[in-house]
C-alpha positions in Angstrom: 52.6 99.2 -83.0 51.4 96.6 -80.6 52.9 93.7 -82.5 54.6 92.7 -85.7 52.2 90.7 -87.8 52.5 89.2 -91.3 50.8 91.0 -94.1 48.3 88.1 -94.2 47.4 88.5 -90.6 46.9 92.3 -91.0 44.6 92.0 -94.1 41.4 93.7 -93.3 37.8 93.4 -94.4 35.2 96.1 -94.4 31.6 96.1 -93.1 29.1 98.6 -94.2 26.5 99.2 -91.5 23.1 100.9 -92.1 21.2 102.1 -89.1 17.9 103.9 -88.7 18.7 107.6 -88.2 17.4 107.5 -84.6 19.7 104.7 -83.7 22.7 106.3 -85.4 22.0 109.6 -83.6 21.7 107.8 -80.2 24.9 105.8 -80.8 26.7 109.0 -81.8 25.5 110.8 -78.8 26.6 108.1 -76.4 30.0 107.8 -78.1 30.5 111.6 -77.9 29.4 111.8 -74.3 31.6 108.9 -73.2 34.5 109.8 -75.5 34.3 106.6 -77.4 35.6 106.2 -81.0 32.6 104.8 -82.9 34.7 102.4 -85.0 36.6 101.2 -82.0 33.3 100.6 -80.1 31.8 98.6 -83.0 35.0 96.5 -83.1 34.7 95.9 -79.4 31.1 94.8 -79.8 32.1 92.4 -82.6 35.0 91.0 -80.6 32.8 90.4 -77.5 30.1 88.8 -79.6 32.6 86.5 -81.3 34.2 85.6 -78.0 30.8 84.7 -76.4 29.2 83.0 -79.3 32.0 81.3 -81.3 31.5 78.0 -79.4 28.2 77.6 -81.2 29.7 77.9 -84.7 30.9 74.8 -86.5 34.5 75.2 -87.6 37.3 72.8 -88.6 40.0 72.1 -86.0 42.4 74.4 -87.8 39.9 77.2 -88.0 39.2 76.8 -84.3 42.9 77.1 -83.4 43.2 80.3 -85.5 40.2 81.8 -83.7 41.5 80.8 -80.3 44.9 82.2 -81.1 43.4 85.4 -82.3 41.4 85.8 -79.1 44.5 85.1 -77.0 46.5 87.7 -78.9 43.7 90.3 -78.4 43.5 89.5 -74.7 47.3 90.0 -74.4 46.9 93.4 -76.1 48.7 92.2 -79.2 46.8 94.0 -81.9 47.2 97.1 -84.0 44.8 100.0 -84.0 43.5 101.5 -87.2 45.6 104.6 -86.6 48.7 102.5 -86.2 48.0 100.5 -89.4 47.4 103.7 -91.3 50.7 105.2 -90.0 52.5 101.9 -90.9 51.0 101.9 -94.4 52.0 105.6 -94.9 55.6 104.8 -93.8 55.7 101.8 -96.2 54.5 103.9 -99.1 57.0 106.6 -98.3 59.9 104.1 -98.1 58.7 102.5 -101.4 58.6 105.9 -103.1 62.1 106.7 -101.8 63.5 103.4 -103.1 62.5 104.2 -106.7 
């Protein structure tokens, strides 16, 4: 795992994305050709958008600091991939089951 985060920091939210079939097929083709993980590529798009446009959003001072710290952490490579989080969750579930 890239870093040890609190459970609060690791909480995730989901986004459901609907695309026209043609756009989906084109995105899939590009990802397959380039060897990209589709979810990872979408996350990258979102991170880049937030990084470039966050200055235009009105946030409290505390919210700004959390955003800046999150960006610094990502830039330092301190993040967990979905696969790492799934593996960690599976290990926690296994440990919990063995503790019963």
